[in-house]
C-alpha positions in Angstrom: 149.7 43.5 -73.3 146.8 40.6 -73.0 144.4 40.8 -76.0 141.5 38.4 -76.2 138.8 38.3 -78.9 135.4 36.5 -78.0 134.5 35.3 -81.1 130.8 34.4 -82.4 127.7 35.7 -81.3 127.5 36.7 -77.7 124.3 37.6 -76.1 124.0 41.4 -76.4 127.3 42.7 -77.4 125.8 45.0 -79.7 123.4 45.2 -82.6 126.0 44.0 -85.1 127.5 40.9 -83.0 130.8 42.1 -83.2 133.5 40.2 -81.8 134.6 42.1 -78.4 138.1 43.2 -77.9 139.1 43.2 -74.3 142.4 44.7 -73.5 142.7 45.0 -69.7 146.3 46.7 -70.1 144.2 49.8 -71.4 141.5 50.2 -68.6 142.8 53.0 -67.0 141.2 56.2 -68.2 143.7 59.0 -68.3 140.5 61.7 -68.7 141.0 64.0 -65.7 137.3 64.5 -65.3 136.6 61.0 -64.9 139.6 60.4 -62.4 138.0 63.5 -60.4 134.7 62.2 -60.3 136.0 58.9 -59.4 137.4 60.3 -56.5 134.3 62.1 -55.5 132.5 58.7 -55.1 134.1 58.1 -52.0 134.6 54.5 -52.6 136.4 53.1 -49.5 137.9 49.9 -51.4 140.5 50.6 -54.2 139.3 47.3 -55.7 135.9 48.2 -56.1 137.1 52.0 -57.8 139.5 49.8 -60.0 136.8 47.8 -61.2 134.7 50.5 -61.9 137.3 52.3 -64.0 137.3 49.0 -66.1 133.5 49.3 -66.7 133.7 52.8 -67.7 136.4 52.2 -70.2 134.8 48.8 -71.5 131.9 50.9 -72.1 133.8 53.7 -73.5 135.6 51.4 -76.2 132.3 49.4 -76.8 129.2 51.8 -77.1 125.9 50.5 -76.6 127.5 47.6 -74.6 124.8 45.1 -72.7 125.1 43.9 -69.1 126.0 40.3 -70.1 129.4 41.4 -71.9 130.2 43.5 -68.9 129.5 40.5 -66.4 131.9 38.2 -68.8 134.6 41.1 -68.8 134.4 41.6 -65.0 133.6 38.1 -64.0 131.3 39.7 -61.5 127.2 38.6 -60.8 124.3 40.6 -62.5 123.7 42.4 -59.2 127.1 43.4 -58.7 127.4 44.7 -62.7 124.2 46.6 -62.1 125.2 48.4 -58.8 128.2 49.6 -60.8 126.3 50.7 -63.8 124.3 53.0 -61.1 127.1 54.3 -59.7 128.5 55.3 -63.3 124.7 56.6 -64.2 124.3 58.6 -61.0 127.4 60.4 -61.4 126.6 61.5 -65.1 129.3 59.3 -66.7 127.4 56.7 -68.5 123.7 56.6 -69.8 121.3 53.7 -71.2 120.1 54.5 -74.7 117.5 52.9 -76.7 115.0 50.1 -75.6 115.2 47.4 -73.3 115.8 45.0 -75.8 118.1 46.7 -78.5 119.5 49.6 -76.2 122.8 49.7 -74.4 125.1 51.8 -72.4 127.2 54.6 -73.6 129.7 57.0 -72.1 128.2 60.8 -71.9 
């Protein structure tokens, strides 16, 4: 199991600027509802489906997470991360709460 901690202030991690723990071996949600929804999303690419599940798990473990932190986790562009977040929001898995400056994403 790989465990990396990003120390210091990472822009937009959360309001307390706590370190973010990323454990890529644990990013496979075992929630039947989540798996069912991911199956209905009708993704042709398993890699994208796995990345969506990784983003979902990261948000689940780090409530009020910002896009910058998700970009760091996935090593994807801002545009790709926003597309993933839109898929998750449109399927009722996550929501954005708070203002543009201090808010973040959380699991519904």
